[in-house]
C-alpha positions in Angstrom: 14.5 -5.6 -0.6 11.9 -3.3 -2.1 13.0 -0.1 -3.8 10.5 2.6 -4.6 8.9 1.6 -7.9 9.9 -2.1 -7.8 7.3 -4.9 -7.6 6.8 -7.0 -4.5 6.2 -10.8 -4.3 2.5 -11.4 -3.5 1.4 -14.4 -1.4 -1.8 -15.5 0.3 -3.4 -14.3 3.5 -2.7 -16.2 6.7 -4.9 -16.4 9.8 -2.8 -14.9 12.6 -1.9 -11.3 12.1 0.2 -9.1 14.4 0.0 -5.4 14.0 1.0 -2.1 15.5 0.3 1.6 14.8 2.6 4.5 14.6 2.3 8.2 14.0 3.8 9.9 11.0 3.4 13.1 9.1 0.9 11.2 7.0 -1.3 10.4 10.0 -1.6 7.0 11.7 0.2 4.1 10.0 -0.8 0.6 10.8 1.6 -2.2 9.9 0.4 -5.8 10.0 2.5 -8.9 9.6 1.9 -12.6 9.4 4.5 -15.4 9.5 5.6 -14.6 5.9 5.9 -10.9 6.1 4.1 -7.6 6.0 0.5 -8.2 4.8 -0.9 -4.7 5.3 0.2 -1.1 5.6 -2.8 1.2 6.1 -3.0 5.0 6.6 -5.7 6.9 8.4 -6.6 9.7 10.8 -6.9 7.6 13.9 -5.9 4.3 15.4 -9.5 3.1 15.6 -10.0 3.9 11.9 -7.0 1.9 10.7 -7.7 -0.9 13.1 -11.3 -1.1 11.7 -10.0 -1.2 8.2 -7.6 -4.1 9.1 -10.6 -6.0 10.5 -12.6 -5.4 7.4 -9.7 -6.6 5.1 -9.0 -9.7 7.2 -12.4 -10.6 8.7 -11.5 -14.2 9.6 -8.0 -13.6 10.8 -7.0 -13.5 14.5 -5.7 -10.0 15.0 -3.3 -9.1 17.8 -1.8 -5.7 18.5 1.8 -6.5 19.4 4.2 -3.6 19.6 7.1 -5.8 20.7 6.9 -8.0 17.6 6.8 -5.0 15.3 9.5 -2.9 17.2 12.0 -3.3 14.3 9.4 -3.2 11.5 7.2 -0.2 12.3 10.1 2.4 12.3 11.4 1.1 8.9 7.9 1.4 7.4 7.4 4.9 8.8 10.8 6.0 7.4 9.9 4.6 4.0 6.4 6.2 4.0 7.8 9.6 4.9 10.5 9.4 2.3 13.4 9.3 4.8 14.4 5.9 3.4 14.4 4.9 -0.3 14.3 1.2 0.5 12.2 -1.2 2.6 14.2 -4.3 3.3 11.5 -6.4 4.8 9.5 -9.4 3.5 6.1 -8.7 2.1 3.0 -10.9 1.9 0.0 -9.0 0.5 -3.0 -11.2 -0.3 -5.0 -10.7 -3.5 -6.4 -12.3 -6.5 -4.2 -13.0 -9.5 -5.6 -10.0 -11.3 -5.0 -7.7 -8.3 -1.4 -9.0 -8.0 -0.8 -8.1 -11.7 -2.2 -4.6 -11.1 -0.1 -4.1 -8.0 3.1 -5.3 -9.8 2.3 -2.8 -12.6 1.8 0.0 -10.1 5.1 -0.8 -8.4 6.7 -0.2 -11.8 5.7 3.5 -11.8 8.9 5.4 -10.8 8.9 7.7 -7.7 8.0 11.2 -8.7 6.0 10.2 -11.7 2.3 9.4 -12.2 0.3 7.4 -14.7 -3.4 6.8 -15.3 -5.7 3.9 -14.6 -6.1 3.5 -18.3 -2.4 3.3 -18.8 -2.1 0.5 -16.2 -5.0 -1.3 -17.9 -3.1 -1.0 -21.3 0.1 -2.2 -19.7 -1.7 -5.3 -18.5 -3.1 -5.9 -22.0 -6.7 -5.2 -20.8 -7.4 -1.7 -22.1 -11.1 -2.0 -21.5 -10.6 -3.0 -17.8 -10.1 0.4 -16.4 -12.8 -0.1 -13.7 -11.4 -3.5 -12.7 -7.9 -1.9 -12.4 -9.4 0.9 -10.2 -11.1 -1.7 -8.0 -7.8 -3.7 -7.7 -5.9 -0.5 -6.8 -8.6 0.2 -4.2 -7.8 -3.1 -2.6 -4.0 -2.5 -2.4 -3.0 -3.8 1.1 0.4 -2.2 1.0 -0.3 1.5 0.7 2.9 3.5 0.0 5.0 0.3 -0.8 2.7 -0.5 -3.7 2.5 3.2 -4.7 -1.1 3.6 -5.8 -0.8 7.3 -4.9 1.0 7.6 -8.3 -2.1 6.5 -10.2 -4.3 9.5 -11.4 -7.3 10.0 -13.5 -7.4 10.7 -17.2 -5.8 14.1 -17.7 -3.9 13.9 -14.5 -6.7 14.6 -12.1 -6.2 13.3 -8.5 -8.8 10.7 -7.9 -9.7 8.3 -5.1 -7.1 7.1 -2.6 -7.6 4.8 0.3 -5.6 7.2 2.5 -7.5 10.3 1.3 -6.6 12.8 -1.3 -4.7 15.0 1.1 -2.3 12.1 1.8 -2.1 11.4 -1.9 -1.0 15.0 -2.5 1.4 14.8 0.4 3.0 11.6 -0.9 3.4 13.0 -4.4 4.9 16.1 -3.0 7.4 14.1 -0.9 8.5 12.3 -4.1 9.1 15.6 -5.9 11.9 16.6 -3.4 
């Protein structure tokens, strides 16, 4: 079970991925699974946009849209993303390098309703001069919302890049302030 702000186990990418897309207050939400668990959660303005991003992230995987297979998973992810559920009791399997996984675990430790900077994440990892590398790892986060990269802000608290767009970042932060 994943609670907001707690790290997920990270594993490797597999070659057959099933996915489905649902609508939420945050836009279109794509949820992708492999045989080990959820390997991607992506946000975007349209189904083609999030599908294209999935293809870019997993260029060698066999992708299959399969609503029946995700009939139990998609509603749980949507509820979690919209703040209607504080937990996501589903297995996760995000693919990433060892460094990316360390960054994602650090991000998952940022409590809901709080923010921290890229520099602070770099310091927590013992790599204070690796702010850009931390930013790049955050940009590759495959589990948007579950690994709450929206809680990472620029120096001085400025809202900076977010894969789902800055409006979604603002919306997610506002949801957590309730």
